[in-house]
C-alpha positions, -999 to 999 in steps of 0.1 A, spaced: -125 -148 -125 -150 -120 -132 -163 -123 -97 -128 -117 -82 -128 -82 -99 -157 -69 -77 -139 -59 -46 -128 -26 -27 -133 -3 2 -156 26 9 -152 46 41 -187 60 50 -188 90 73 -215 111 89 -222 132 59 -225 100 37 -194 108 17 -170 80 9 -133 74 9 -114 44 -7 -91 25 16 -71 -2 -2 -49 -28 15 -19 -32 -8 -19 2 -25 -28 38 -16 -58 56 -34 -58 91 -48 -79 103 -18 -62 115 14 -70 108 50 -92 134 67 -76 169 71 -61 177 105 -62 140 116 -34 117 128 -33 80 121 -13 51 135 -8 19 115 10 -14 120 16 -36 90 27 -72 94 38 -93 64 43 -130 66 61 -140 34 70 -175 24 105 -180 10 110 -206 -17 132 -227 6 104 -229 32 115 -202 56 89 -177 69 100 -142 63 84 -117 88 83 -79 83 68 -54 107 63 -18 95 49 6 121 36 39 105 26 74 116 3 93 92 -7 130 92 -35 145 71 -22 181 68 -52 193 47 -75 180 20 -46 180 -6 -16 169 14 -8 140 36 25 125 49 36 91 63 67 81 84 73 44 84 98 20 101 111 -13 88 117 -43 111 123 -79 99 138 -113 108 158 -118 76 191 -111 92 207 -134 118 198 -127 154 161 -124 151 141 -92 146 162 -62 137 154 -26 127 165 -22 91 155 13 82 125 36 74 109 58 48 91 91 43 60 93 21 41 123 8 10 125 -14 -5 156 -31 -41 153 -44 -43 178 -74 -76 168 -90 -111 163 -75 -143 159 -93 -172 152 -70 -208 142 -78 -237 125 -60 -224 91 -48 -193 93 -70 -160 111 -74 -128 110 -95 -95 120 -80 -59 121 -90 -28 125 -69 10 125 -72 32 108 -45 68 102 -36 87 80 -12 123 81 0 136 51 20 168 41 39 176 5 44 207 -13 57 197 -49 50 214 -71 25 203 -69 -12 190 -104 -20 167 -101 -50 163 -85 -85 129 -71 -75 131 -34 -64 111 -26 -33 118 6 -14 91 -3 12 111 -26 33 140 -38 11 159 -12 -8 173 22 -1 160 45 -28 130 65 -40 97 61 -58 75 87 -75 42 82 -93 6 91 -101 -26 76 -88 -62 79 -103 -92 67 -84 -129 65 -95 -156 59 -69 -191 49 -81 -214 44 -52 -202 12 -35 -176 3 -61 -142 19 -66 -114 14 -92 -79 27 -87 -48 25 -107 -12 38 -104 21 40 -123 54 49 -107 92 51 -113 113 34 -86 151 37 -82 173 16 -59 205 29 -43 232 13 -21 220 -2 12 246 16 33 268 10 51 276 -25 40 257 -34 8 264 -19 -26 237 -23 -53 250 -49 -78 263 -32 -110 251 -62 -130 214 -57 -120 188 -31 -131 186 -4 -105 153 12 -117 118 -1 -125 83 9 -135 56 -2 -112 19 -5 -121 -12 -14 -101 -49 -19 -106 -73 -22 -76 -110 -29 -76 -133 -32 -47 -168 -31 -32 -185 -22 1 -203 -54 11 -217 -45 45 -238 -28 58 -264 -32 31 -282 -2 44 -263 27 60 -278 40 93 -249 56 113 -212 58 116 -210 31 143 -219 3 119 -190 -20 110 -181 -18 73 -169 -49 55 -151 -44 22 -138 -69 -3 -111 -61 -29 -88 -75 -55 -55 -59 -65 -30 -65 -93 6 -55 -86 33 -55 -113 68 -43 -120 91 -41 -150 129 -36 -146 141 -9 -170 176 -23 -179 168 -59 -187 130 -60 -192 124 -86 -165 90 -84 -148 64 -99 -125 27 -97 -118 10 -105 -85 -27 -109 -75 -39 -99 -40 -74 -105 -27 -83 -91 7 -110 -83 32 -112 -51 53 -132 -41 84 -139 -5 94 -150 -3 130 -168 28 144 -154 48 115 -120 50 132 -104 15 136 -94 -6 106 -84 -42 102 -70 -56 68 -64 -92 59 -49 -99 25 -30 -126 6 -4 -119 -22 3 -145 -48 27 -144 -77 10 -150 -111 42 -150 -131 78 -137 -128 110 -136 -149 131 -121 -122 146 -134 -89 123 -128 -59 131 -143 -25 96 -144 -10 68 -132 -33 38 -149 -17 24 -143 17 -2 -129 42 -6 -93 51 -22 -81 83 -28 -44 90 -42 -26 121 -50 11 119 -66 38 140 -74 74 131 -76 103 155 -98 131 140 -93 168 144 -61 165 163 -47 197 148 -69 227 150 
């Protein structure tokens, strides 16, 4: 079990600085200033009745400056009858308010917020504004980088609203929750850094939890993953999410995550 805790992501650039890039969570660091990123996230989740639940979430990201970045994301899934359907989208913003840099290490903290719209049916007690619920989330992230190893943790408040126009949030269920995460990872390759064209391989392990505020129900998931950074611009993530325990109703907690991302540097002068 201890071996599983040694895993994360370090983005190595020309000036030998590093940036954490997690698979299931966001770090306190931002993407490079004046850059534009495109990402496509694909989740293949296994429902308890055997059905495969597919979610596609295309995303556009903008690094405004070293402190601010914003994301715009769409939600598409096959949960509703008739195949793949667009179900909504979200706006995400992150503000990095603390940076302490040293040789081969840094500590950073950031505040973030997300607002989502979703018109799909409400089918579980778990609250998830990234792909399931209309609502908002706000929280804090702290990330410590030590050479090739990084540790990141976050805590947030999440509130679900009605999924308009057809689905009211059930009055009998908790409509707010506290989320908490812990992510650990390590740069595995290259063993010796020579230039930015080398492919980086990162391993990581993330713990993802939630506690509903009104009834105290909770869950905790574990998510190991591997990541490849190609030519310092392209990124491929492969991860698996597994429920460790849960006292709430969750339709499809376990599954595979695939992410593809590309960053365009210095787009905005």
